[in-house]
C-alpha positions in Angstrom: 0.0 0.0 0.0 2.8 2.3 1.0 4.6 1.6 -2.3 1.4 2.3 -4.2 1.0 5.7 -2.6 4.6 6.6 -3.3 4.1 5.6 -7.0 1.0 7.8 -7.2 2.8 10.8 -5.7 5.7 10.3 -8.1 3.3 10.1 -11.0 1.5 13.3 -9.9 4.9 15.1 -9.5 6.0 14.1 -12.9 2.7 15.2 -14.5 2.9 18.6 -12.7 6.5 19.0 -13.8 5.6 18.2 -17.4 2.7 20.6 -17.3 4.8 23.4 -15.9 7.5 22.7 -18.5 5.0 22.9 -21.3 3.6 26.2 -20.0 7.1 27.7 -19.5 8.1 26.6 -23.0 4.9 28.0 -24.4 5.4 31.3 -22.6 9.0 31.4 -23.8 7.9 30.7 -27.4 5.3 33.4 -27.2 7.8 36.0 -25.8 10.3 35.1 -28.5 7.6 35.5 -31.2 6.6 38.9 -29.8 10.3 40.0 -29.7 10.7 38.8 -33.3 7.6 40.7 -34.4 8.7 43.9 -32.7 12.2 43.6 -34.2 10.7 43.0 -37.7 8.4 46.1 -37.2 11.3 48.2 -36.1 13.4 47.1 -39.1 10.5 47.8 -41.4 10.1 51.3 -40.0 13.8 52.0 -40.2 13.8 50.8 -43.8 10.9 53.0 -44.7 12.5 56.1 -43.3 13.5 58.3 -46.3 16.9 59.8 -46.5 16.4 63.5 -47.3 18.7 65.2 -49.9 19.9 68.7 -49.7 21.5 70.6 -52.6 24.0 73.1 -51.2 25.1 75.8 -53.6 28.0 78.1 -52.8 27.3 81.3 -54.6 29.5 82.9 -57.4 32.8 81.6 -58.6 36.3 82.9 -59.4 35.1 84.8 -62.5 31.8 86.3 -63.4 30.0 85.7 -66.7 29.0 89.0 -68.2 26.8 87.6 -71.0 23.1 87.7 -70.3 20.3 85.2 -69.8 16.6 85.3 -69.0 16.2 85.7 -65.3 12.7 84.1 -65.3 10.8 81.4 -67.3 8.2 83.9 -68.3 8.9 87.3 -69.9 11.9 88.5 -71.8 13.9 90.2 -69.1 17.6 89.4 -69.0 20.6 89.9 -66.6 24.2 88.8 -66.3 24.6 85.1 -66.1 26.8 85.2 -63.0 28.4 88.0 -61.0 31.7 87.6 -59.2 30.3 88.7 -55.8 31.8 91.0 -53.1 34.9 90.8 -50.9 35.7 91.3 -47.3 36.4 94.9 -46.3 38.8 93.7 -43.6 40.1 90.3 -44.8 40.0 91.1 -48.5 38.9 87.5 -49.1 36.5 87.3 -52.1 33.0 86.2 -51.4 33.1 83.1 -53.6 35.8 81.7 -51.3 33.9 82.5 -48.1 30.7 81.0 -49.6 32.5 77.7 -50.4 34.0 77.5 -47.0 30.6 77.9 -45.3 29.0 75.5 -47.8 31.6 72.8 -46.9 30.9 73.3 -43.2 27.1 72.9 -44.0 27.8 69.8 -46.0 29.8 68.2 -43.1 27.1 69.1 -40.5 24.2 67.8 -42.6 26.0 64.5 -43.5 26.7 64.0 -39.8 22.9 64.2 -39.2 22.1 61.6 -41.8 21.3 63.8 -44.8 22.5 63.2 -48.3 24.2 66.3 -49.6 24.8 67.3 -53.2 27.3 70.2 -53.7 27.0 72.6 -56.6 30.7 73.1 -56.5 33.7 72.0 -54.3 36.2 74.3 -56.0 36.2 78.0 -57.0 35.9 77.2 -60.7 32.3 76.5 -61.6 31.4 78.3 -64.9 27.7 77.7 -64.8 25.2 80.5 -65.0 22.6 81.1 -62.3 20.0 79.6 -64.5 22.1 76.5 -65.1 22.9 76.1 -61.4 19.2 76.0 -60.5 18.4 73.6 -63.3 21.2 71.3 -62.0 19.6 71.4 -58.5 16.1 70.6 -60.0 17.5 67.5 -61.8 19.6 66.3 -58.8 16.8 64.6 -57.0 17.3 66.9 -54.0 14.4 67.8 -51.7 15.5 71.3 -51.1 18.1 73.8 -52.5 20.0 76.2 -50.2 22.1 78.9 -51.9 25.0 80.2 -49.6 26.0 83.9 -50.0 27.4 86.8 -48.1 26.2 90.4 -48.6 27.7 93.9 -48.6 25.8 96.9 -47.2 27.8 99.2 -44.8 27.8 98.2 -41.2 24.7 96.0 -41.4 25.0 92.7 -39.4 23.3 89.3 -39.2 21.9 86.8 -41.7 19.0 87.4 -44.0 17.2 85.5 -46.7 16.0 86.1 -50.3 12.7 84.5 -51.3 10.2 84.9 -54.1 7.7 87.8 -53.9 5.0 85.6 -55.4 4.3 82.2 -56.9 4.2 83.5 -60.4 7.4 81.7 -61.5 7.8 78.7 -59.1 4.2 77.7 -58.5 2.1 77.8 -55.3 3.4 74.6 -53.8 7.1 75.4 -54.2 6.4 79.0 -53.1 4.7 78.0 -49.8 7.4 75.4 -49.0 10.2 77.9 -49.8 8.8 80.5 -47.5 8.5 78.0 -44.6 12.0 76.6 -45.2 13.7 80.0 -45.5 11.9 81.2 -42.3 13.0 78.2 -40.3 16.6 78.3 -41.5 16.9 82.1 -41.0 15.6 82.0 -37.4 17.8 79.0 -36.5 20.9 80.5 -38.1 20.4 83.8 -36.3 20.0 82.0 -33.0 23.1 79.8 -33.6 25.4 82.8 -34.2 23.8 84.9 -31.5 22.6 87.7 -33.8 19.3 89.3 -34.8 18.3 88.3 -38.3 18.4 91.2 -40.8 15.1 90.1 -42.3 13.8 88.7 -45.6 13.9 90.2 -49.1 11.0 89.2 -51.3 11.7 89.6 -55.0 10.9 88.1 -58.3 14.2 89.2 -59.8 16.5 86.4 -58.6 17.4 84.1 -61.4 18.5 81.4 -58.9 15.0 81.3 -57.4 12.8 81.9 -60.4 13.8 78.7 -62.2 13.3 76.5 -59.2 11.1 73.4 -59.2 12.0 72.5 -55.6 12.1 74.8 -52.5 15.0 77.2 -53.2 16.2 80.3 -51.4 19.2 82.4 -50.9 20.8 82.6 -47.4 23.0 85.7 -47.0 25.1 84.6 -44.0 26.2 88.1 -43.1 27.9 91.3 -44.3 31.4 91.3 -45.6 31.3 95.1 -45.6 31.1 95.1 -41.8 34.8 94.6 -40.6 33.8 92.6 -37.5 31.4 90.3 -39.3 33.8 89.9 -42.3 36.4 88.4 -39.9 33.7 86.2 -38.3 32.4 84.9 -41.6 36.0 83.9 -42.5 36.7 82.0 -39.3 36.2 78.3 -39.1 34.5 78.5 -35.6 31.9 81.0 -36.9 31.3 78.9 -40.0 30.6 75.9 -37.8 28.0 77.9 -35.9 26.4 78.9 -39.2 26.4 75.3 -40.3 24.7 74.1 -37.2 22.1 76.8 -37.4 21.3 76.0 -41.0 21.1 72.3 -40.2 18.8 73.0 -37.2 16.5 74.8 -39.6 16.6 71.9 -42.1 15.7 69.5 -39.3 12.7 71.6 -38.3 11.5 71.8 -41.9 11.5 68.0 -42.4 9.9 67.3 -39.0 
């Protein structure tokens, strides 16, 4: 009798152990499946995330192009294909060199943040007219087009932007997106360099903007006619600040 009771207890113990093992295995399998599903979903989301492309154009080049071209798709008005830009009143560095240095800093900062960057030029020799430059940006597959420049107007200080005055040449969609992009980049850039923005110029006379089929604007990073700002614009530390400000604005635009 005693042996029979022992056998029954052993059988019950074995059954309970098996049942617990099955439940544990089932729970483990369920957890593994959930983790696998979550990982797959995360991978799918990551895969779907679009890499944004920014076309960065350093304004001007070593030599201007005095022959003329139409400054807009509609109408017969013409202007010089490309001007040579200004120069630093203190450093005497030509604008085209300063523009390229800033553009390269922007390229580095944007790439660090995961953007694809297409540069209009990486040297000071780029004999393309303003119209040709914008058409190159249009065909590049970029989402946005930022034109890097510096200005000259006495002792003025701070960045400002140039945008279309209306949608007559670029269309309503590109016009609205351009205004938003330019506004975000301007405010972020001014904040990054610790200066008040010098505002926004609205005009339908800019060849670079008028031929755009993607959001395109001109960012005047500062004034080379201001001795202090001229030296800042040509320092690597200030160029990095500008680059971070521009990138911050781009981040806000795409978010």
